[in-house]
C-alpha positions in Angstrom: 165.3 121.8 92.2 168.2 120.1 94.0 170.4 117.6 92.1 169.0 114.4 93.8 165.4 115.6 92.9 166.4 116.2 89.3 168.2 112.9 89.0 165.1 111.1 90.4 163.0 112.9 87.8 165.4 111.8 85.1 165.4 108.2 86.3 161.6 108.2 86.2 161.5 109.5 82.7 164.1 107.1 81.3 162.2 104.3 82.9 159.0 105.4 81.3 160.3 106.3 77.8 163.3 103.9 77.6 165.5 106.4 75.8 166.1 110.1 76.5 168.3 112.8 75.0 170.7 115.2 76.9 169.3 118.2 75.0 165.7 117.4 75.9 166.6 116.9 79.6 168.5 120.2 79.7 165.5 122.1 78.4 163.1 120.3 80.7 165.1 121.1 83.8 166.5 124.4 82.7 170.1 123.4 83.2 173.1 123.1 81.0 173.9 120.0 79.0 177.0 119.5 81.1 174.9 119.3 84.3 172.7 116.7 82.6 175.7 114.6 81.7 176.9 114.7 85.3 173.4 113.6 86.4 173.5 110.7 83.9 176.9 109.7 85.1 175.5 109.4 88.6 172.5 107.4 87.5 174.7 105.1 85.4 176.9 104.3 88.4 173.7 103.5 90.3 172.7 101.1 87.5 169.6 103.0 86.5 170.6 103.7 82.9 173.4 103.4 80.3 174.8 106.5 78.7 174.9 106.5 74.9 175.9 109.2 72.4 173.5 112.1 72.9 171.6 110.7 75.8 170.9 107.6 77.8 168.8 104.4 77.6 167.1 102.4 80.4 169.1 99.4 81.6 165.8 97.4 81.1 166.1 98.2 77.3 169.6 96.5 77.3 168.2 93.3 78.7 165.1 92.7 76.7 164.3 89.0 76.3 165.2 87.5 72.9 162.0 86.8 71.0 161.4 84.0 68.5 161.7 84.9 64.8 158.0 84.2 64.3 157.1 86.9 66.8 159.6 89.4 65.5 158.2 88.9 62.0 155.0 90.6 63.0 156.7 93.7 64.5 157.3 96.9 62.5 156.4 95.0 59.3 156.0 98.1 57.1 159.5 99.4 58.2 161.0 96.0 57.6 159.5 95.7 54.1 161.1 99.1 53.3 164.4 98.2 54.8 164.5 94.9 52.8 163.8 96.8 49.6 166.5 99.4 50.3 169.0 96.6 51.2 168.3 94.9 47.9 169.5 98.1 46.2 172.8 97.8 48.2 173.8 94.8 46.2 176.2 96.2 43.6 175.6 95.4 39.9 177.3 92.2 39.0 176.9 90.6 42.5 177.2 86.8 42.2 177.2 85.8 45.9 175.3 86.9 48.9 175.4 85.6 52.5 172.2 86.1 54.5 172.0 86.1 58.3 169.0 84.8 60.2 166.2 87.3 61.1 162.8 88.7 60.2 164.2 91.5 58.0 166.7 89.3 56.2 163.8 86.9 55.6 162.0 89.7 53.7 165.1 90.3 51.7 165.3 86.6 50.8 161.7 86.8 49.5 162.7 89.7 47.3 165.7 87.9 46.0 163.4 85.0 45.0 161.5 87.4 42.7 164.3 89.9 41.7 166.4 88.5 38.9 167.7 92.0 38.2 170.5 91.4 40.7 171.8 88.5 38.7 174.7 88.5 36.2 173.1 87.3 33.0 173.6 83.5 32.6 175.0 83.1 36.1 173.2 81.8 39.2 173.2 84.0 42.3 174.8 82.0 45.1 173.0 82.6 48.3 174.6 81.3 51.5 172.6 81.2 54.7 172.6 79.4 58.1 168.9 80.2 58.6 166.4 77.4 58.0 163.5 79.7 57.4 165.4 81.7 54.8 166.5 78.5 53.0 162.9 77.4 52.8 162.0 80.6 50.9 164.9 80.2 48.4 165.1 76.4 47.8 164.2 75.6 44.2 164.1 79.2 43.0 165.3 79.4 39.4 168.5 81.4 39.1 169.5 80.9 42.7 172.1 78.4 43.9 171.4 77.9 47.6 174.1 76.8 50.0 172.8 76.0 53.5 175.3 76.1 56.3 174.9 73.3 58.8 175.1 73.1 62.6 172.9 73.0 65.7 169.7 74.9 65.0 168.5 77.4 67.6 164.7 77.3 67.8 164.5 81.0 68.7 166.1 82.2 65.5 166.0 79.0 63.3 169.7 79.6 62.7 172.5 77.0 62.6 175.2 77.8 65.2 178.3 76.1 66.6 181.8 75.4 65.4 180.7 73.6 62.2 178.8 76.7 61.0 181.6 79.0 61.9 184.2 76.9 60.1 182.0 76.6 57.0 181.6 80.4 56.8 185.3 81.1 57.4 186.2 79.2 54.2 183.8 81.3 52.1 184.4 84.6 50.3 181.1 86.3 49.2 180.4 89.6 47.5 178.0 90.9 50.1 176.9 89.7 53.6 173.6 91.0 55.0 173.1 90.7 58.7 170.4 91.6 61.3 171.2 93.1 64.7 169.4 93.1 68.0 171.0 96.4 68.9 173.3 99.0 67.5 175.0 102.1 68.8 177.9 104.4 68.1 179.5 103.4 71.4 179.0 99.6 71.2 178.8 98.8 67.6 176.4 96.0 66.5 175.3 93.5 69.1 173.2 90.4 69.7 172.2 88.5 72.9 173.5 85.0 72.1 177.2 84.1 72.1 176.9 81.4 69.4 174.8 83.6 67.2 177.4 86.3 67.6 180.2 83.9 66.5 178.3 83.0 63.3 177.7 86.7 62.6 181.4 87.5 63.1 182.2 84.8 60.6 179.7 86.2 58.1 181.4 89.7 58.5 184.8 88.2 57.8 183.6 86.3 54.8 182.3 89.3 52.9 183.8 92.0 50.7 180.8 94.3 51.6 178.9 94.2 54.9 175.3 95.5 55.2 173.4 95.5 58.4 169.6 95.7 58.4 167.8 96.9 61.6 164.9 99.1 62.4 165.4 102.2 64.5 163.7 100.6 67.5 167.1 98.9 68.0 169.1 102.2 68.0 170.9 102.8 71.2 170.4 99.3 72.4 173.4 97.3 73.5 173.2 93.5 73.9 175.7 91.3 75.5 177.8 90.2 72.5 179.2 92.5 69.9 179.6 90.9 66.5 180.8 93.9 64.5 182.6 97.2 65.2 181.6 100.3 63.3 184.6 100.1 61.0 183.6 96.6 60.0 180.2 97.6 58.6 179.9 99.4 55.2 176.2 100.2 55.3 173.4 100.3 57.9 169.9 100.2 56.3 167.3 101.4 58.8 164.1 103.4 58.9 163.6 107.0 60.0 162.1 107.4 63.5 158.3 107.8 63.4 158.6 111.1 65.3 162.1 112.6 65.3 160.9 115.3 67.7 159.8 112.8 70.4 162.4 112.1 73.1 163.0 108.5 71.9 163.1 109.7 68.3 165.6 112.4 69.1 167.9 109.9 70.7 167.6 107.5 67.7 168.4 110.4 65.3 171.5 111.2 67.5 172.7 107.6 67.2 172.3 107.6 63.5 174.2 110.9 63.2 177.0 109.5 65.4 177.2 106.4 63.2 177.5 108.6 60.1 180.3 110.6 61.8 182.1 107.4 62.5 182.1 106.5 58.8 179.1 104.1 58.5 176.9 104.8 55.5 173.4 105.1 57.0 170.6 104.5 54.5 167.1 105.4 55.6 164.3 103.4 54.0 
């Protein structure tokens, strides 16, 4: 098979499967991994894909439309429940303040906080700061929780307050732990989200916290959205789920991303 034919076959596969690994392609086409990487470089210049650690992702996967939080709440529900429970365990004993980002997985964590007094210091209310209206609705009036809602213009898509007022309010806070969601994460690009205003709020959350925890399912591994809100060195822990089938091409690429994150110093916790 000539190089243009092989590259066409690779382009077809990445379009069909969204994510491919260098090792899988090398076996499939009986060539070296160096040859595959050269093919991927050619296809990246043509705008067909984006190279990531250990493989490549379709450019279509990098520009998925942002869905409303209500829609996301019904996707990968079992994984998000496990991730939220594992994230709760990432709150160190004696935690007195937590900042929660908007999102479907952080929403599940908020529900757990409402019923998990074990994270509280005895006799002290747990201060929960959030810019998300739907999270605040779950926590308002819960005994043992002091809710602080950050104001600003609310984006209907995520039900989160954004804008200069929200950023200023968060920059004046110092919390024990911040828990954030992400639309995409990769070893090469860090943690990303599609909206500039959401990214600004997320950055402020990162700066406000002594410990930063990101919660995101592995369906977001290898994806890069337009705005980065945290570099790898700014995140202490990524709580995610194990790929359903690590042997599948997409699963292999996700595993490679997680391994690269660990190598970069991010503590990856699988729920």
